[in-house]
Each structure stands twice: as structure tokens, then as C-alpha cells.
C-alpha positions as CSV (number, residue, x, y, z in Angstrom):
1,X,-1.3,-5.7,7.8
2,X,-0.8,-2.6,10.0
3,X,-2.5,-2.3,13.3
4,X,-3.1,0.5,15.8
5,X,-2.3,-0.4,19.4
6,X,-2.3,2.1,22.3
7,X,-2.4,5.0,19.7
8,X,0.9,4.0,18.0
9,X,1.0,2.5,14.5
10,X,2.7,-0.8,14.3
11,X,3.2,-3.8,12.1
12,X,2.4,-7.3,13.4
13,X,4.8,-10.1,12.8
14,X,4.0,-13.7,13.8
15,X,6.5,-15.4,16.0
16,X,7.3,-18.6,14.2
17,X,7.2,-21.8,16.4
18,X,10.3,-23.8,15.6
19,X,8.6,-26.9,16.9
20,X,5.7,-26.7,14.5
21,X,5.7,-29.1,11.6
22,X,5.7,-27.9,8.0
23,X,2.2,-27.2,6.7
24,X,0.7,-26.7,10.1
25,X,-0.9,-23.4,11.1
26,X,1.0,-21.6,13.8
27,X,-1.3,-19.9,16.3
28,X,1.6,-18.5,18.4
29,X,2.0,-14.9,19.6
30,X,2.4,-11.9,17.4
31,X,5.0,-9.1,17.8
32,X,4.3,-5.5,17.2
33,X,7.1,-3.6,15.5
34,X,7.0,0.2,15.4
35,X,6.0,1.4,11.9
36,X,8.6,3.5,10.1
37,X,7.8,7.2,9.7
38,X,8.1,9.6,6.9
39,X,8.0,13.0,8.5
40,X,5.1,12.6,10.9
41,X,3.3,9.9,8.9
42,X,3.7,6.2,9.4
43,X,4.0,4.0,6.3
44,X,4.1,0.4,5.3
45,X,7.7,-0.5,4.1
46,X,6.4,-3.6,2.3
47,X,4.4,-1.3,-0.1
48,X,5.9,2.2,0.3
49,X,9.1,4.2,0.9
50,X,9.9,7.6,2.2
51,X,11.6,9.9,-0.4
52,X,12.2,13.6,0.5
53,X,9.5,13.4,3.3
54,X,6.9,12.1,0.8
55,X,5.4,8.6,1.0
56,X,5.7,6.9,-2.4
57,X,4.6,3.4,-3.7
58,X,7.6,1.1,-4.2
59,X,7.1,1.2,-8.0
60,X,6.9,5.0,-8.3
61,X,9.2,6.5,-11.0
62,X,10.6,10.0,-11.5
63,X,12.4,11.8,-14.2
64,X,16.2,12.2,-13.7
65,X,16.8,14.0,-17.0
66,X,14.8,13.8,-20.2
67,X,14.5,10.2,-21.4
68,X,15.9,8.8,-18.1
69,X,13.5,7.6,-15.4
70,X,14.6,6.2,-12.0
71,X,12.9,4.5,-9.0
72,X,13.3,6.9,-6.1
73,X,12.6,4.1,-3.5
74,X,15.7,2.2,-4.8
75,X,17.8,4.7,-6.8
76,X,19.1,8.2,-6.7
77,X,19.5,10.7,-9.5
78,X,22.9,12.4,-9.5
79,X,23.9,15.3,-11.7
80,X,27.7,15.7,-12.0
81,X,29.9,18.2,-13.8
82,X,33.0,16.9,-15.5
83,X,34.8,19.9,-17.0
84,X,32.5,21.1,-19.8
85,X,30.3,18.1,-19.6
86,X,27.2,17.5,-17.4
87,X,26.5,13.9,-16.7
88,X,23.3,12.4,-15.2
89,X,24.0,9.2,-13.3
90,X,21.5,6.9,-11.5
91,X,23.0,5.2,-8.5
92,X,21.6,2.6,-6.2
93,X,20.4,3.6,-2.7
94,X,22.2,1.7,0.0
95,X,19.7,0.7,2.7
96,X,20.3,2.7,5.9
97,X,22.6,5.2,4.3
98,X,21.9,8.7,3.0
99,X,22.3,8.8,-0.8
100,X,25.8,9.7,-1.8
101,X,26.6,10.3,-5.5
102,X,30.3,9.8,-5.0
103,X,30.3,6.4,-3.2
104,X,27.0,4.7,-4.2
105,X,27.1,1.9,-6.8
106,X,26.2,3.2,-10.3
107,X,23.1,1.7,-11.9
108,X,23.5,3.5,-15.2
109,X,24.7,6.7,-16.9
110,X,21.8,8.5,-18.5
111,X,23.2,11.4,-20.5
112,X,26.0,13.7,-21.2
113,X,25.2,17.3,-22.1
114,X,27.7,19.9,-23.2
115,X,27.5,23.2,-21.4
């Protein structure tokens, strides 16, 4: 899917011809969109994400706390102290926003551990 033009990585997207009939092949022009970057490396956002300057497959998992996995491409692990309790919470990542444990929607609460 990716292509290298003029030394810059890009992703090609076909321009859809609104006059074409359903089922016909469109041989119209293609647009080159700049590939997103993770640090200094380009990546394919249809198959990968950038998490802490590391390119990961979309289905990658990590351990938040014991017995609690999360998907770093779509979720964030938050450790929060509530008095004498520590709580691990998995929140959803909001596209285009930096993960924020206080305002991101909660996916699930993993565990509460006494200090």
C-alpha cells in the first residue's frame, strides 16, 4: 500500500469518480498522503500505531498490572492512588489527543491494591 515518491514515504489513495457506476473499475488519479511518523520512522496507520516512540501492530497487547492486559494502540493504562488504595484503570485513547487519565473515558477498572 505504501509507496516511495521523491524520497518521501506516502500512502496512495484513489480519487473516487462520482460519475462512475457501481461495480465499474475506476482508473482515476491517485493521491499521495504523507505517511505518519513515529520518531523518525514512517508507519502504516492501517496496520500499526505509534506508542511511546515505538511502532506496534494494532493488535499488540501489554500488561497494565498482573492479570490486566490492554491494547496500547487504543487504550492507556492509568495507575491512580485513592487514599490507601492503588487502582489500575484502563482508559480509551481519544484520537488526536494525548492520553489523559483524568478525562479519558474509562474502559475498565483492573485492580485495587492496598498499600
